[in-house]
N, C-alpha and C positions, 0 to 999 in steps of 0.2 A: 757855358753849358753846352756841350754838343746835342743837336737835334738830328732825329732820323727823317731822311729823306728817302722816298721810294723813287728809283730810277731803272727803268728796263728791266723790272723784275728782280733788281739787286738792290740791297740794303746798303746805304752809304752814310756814314757819319761825316757832317762838315760842321766846323765851329762858325757860329756867327760871329764871335768876337776876334775878327781878324786884326793881328797886330802887325803893320806894314815892314818893320825892320827885323822880323824874328825868322828863324830857320822853320822850314816846313818838313814834315815827316809824313810818309805814306805808309799806313799799316795795311797788311794783307792777310786776309784769312783764308787758308788753303789747306787741304790735307795731303796734299802732294808733297814728295819729298824735296829737298832744297836745290838740288841740281835741276829738277823738273820745272820748279816755279822760276828759277834764273832762266831757263830756257824760254820759257813762255813769255817772260818779260822782255828778255832780248829781242824776242821776234816781233812784240808788239810795239816797242819803242826804237826799233832798229839801233840797238847798241849790243855790242860783242862782251859780255861779262866773262872775267875769269876769277877762279877760286882764289881766295887770298886767305891762307891761313896765317893767323897772327899769334905770334908769341910775345909774352911780356915777362921780363925778368923782376922778380922782386926779392928784396931781402928777407930772408928767413929770420926772425928775431929768436936768439936762443938764450935761455936762461944761464946756461953752463958757458963761461967764457972761455974756459980751455980749448973748446973745440971751434974751428973756425965756423964763420958764418956761412950758410948755404944760400944758393941762390934757388928760386923756383921759376919754372917756365909753365906759363898757362896757355894752353892750346885751344883757341876759339876758332870757329868758322864764319867766313862772310865771302861775298862775290864782290867784285869791283869793275867798274867802267872808268877810264881816265882819258881825258883828252889834255895833252901835255901843252898844245899850242893854246887851247881856250881856257886852260886852268881850271877845268870842271871834272868832278869826280862823282859818281853814285855808287854807294854802298848798298847792296841787300843784304841783311843780317838776320840770320834765324833768330827770333825772338827767345825761344827755348831751346837750350842747348844742354848736353853733356860735355862738362870742360874736363879736360885731363889736366892734373897738377904733377909735374915731374920733379923731384929733387935732382938738381944738376950735379951736386956735390957727393953723390953716394959712392961709398967706397967699398961696397960688397960688390965682386965680380958678379956678372949677369950673363946668361945665356945671350949670345948674338947682340951683346950690348943693349939689351932691353932693360928698361928700368920699370919697376913697379909703380904705376900712375895711381894717385887718387882721383877717383871720379866724383865729380858734383853736378847736380842738376841745377840750372840756373834759369831764370827769367830776367831779360834785360831791364824790360819794362813791366814791372808788377800791375801797374795801373792799366796796361794793355795785356793783361794775361791771357786773353782770348784771341789776340793777334800773333799770328805765326810767323809772319816775315815783317821787316821794317826796312822800307827804302830811306837813306839819308843822303842829302845832297851838299855838295861843296861848290860855290861858285856860280850857281844857277839863279836867275831872275824867278821870282814867285809865279808870273804868268807861265813860264816854262814848265815848272813843275805841276801846276794846276792842269796844263794842257797834257802832261804825261799821265797824270791820274785819270783824266778824262779818257785817254785812249786805252788805258788799262781797264776801267770800268765799262767801256763799250765793247770790248773784246769779250766779255763775258765768260772768261775763263776761271775767275775765283769767287769764292763765296761772299766775301765783303771786302769793302775798300774803305778805308779810314783816312781822311786828310786832315793834319792838325799842325799846330805850331808848337815848337819845343818848350816855350815857357809855360804851356798849359798841359804838359806832359809830365806827370811826376817822373823823376829819375831819368830824364832824357840825356843828361849828361853822360850817361854811361856808355851812349852811342858814338862819343867823340874819343872813346878808346881805341877804336878802329882808325888807322891813317894809312 
């Protein structure tokens, strides 16, 4: 069970049930827009993030078999830093997003090739619904992640920083949708 620690007038959640071989996530609470959060984190940990708009195509199940099966694109937002040489990646993913779902097989002509999207509000980690941004790491040692979390905490730019392991966060598997 996470316990609350008070550090430098900021609240930080840290889990005492540390599992050595599991991925670690950093949750960030901030009212700033995603581009500004990304910019601040870039300056704090000295990594340059780029926006990574992610599309995923899924088959749309149709009951009417006479029509061809349509594909759907799901547009989500994330920021990425990658080191090809070290095989390391960091994602900053807004936990709360409005995603657009567009039908790729629409046959009606649209002005300027614009399709009418279906917009849905989602929270990637409902257990962390108070968290605005999530940092996910690939290829990093746990000490490196804790070091980055400490730098972010000490910068005092965000309201709350949470550090936890993925098995202890319900629905964390959704963060691996981003690649």
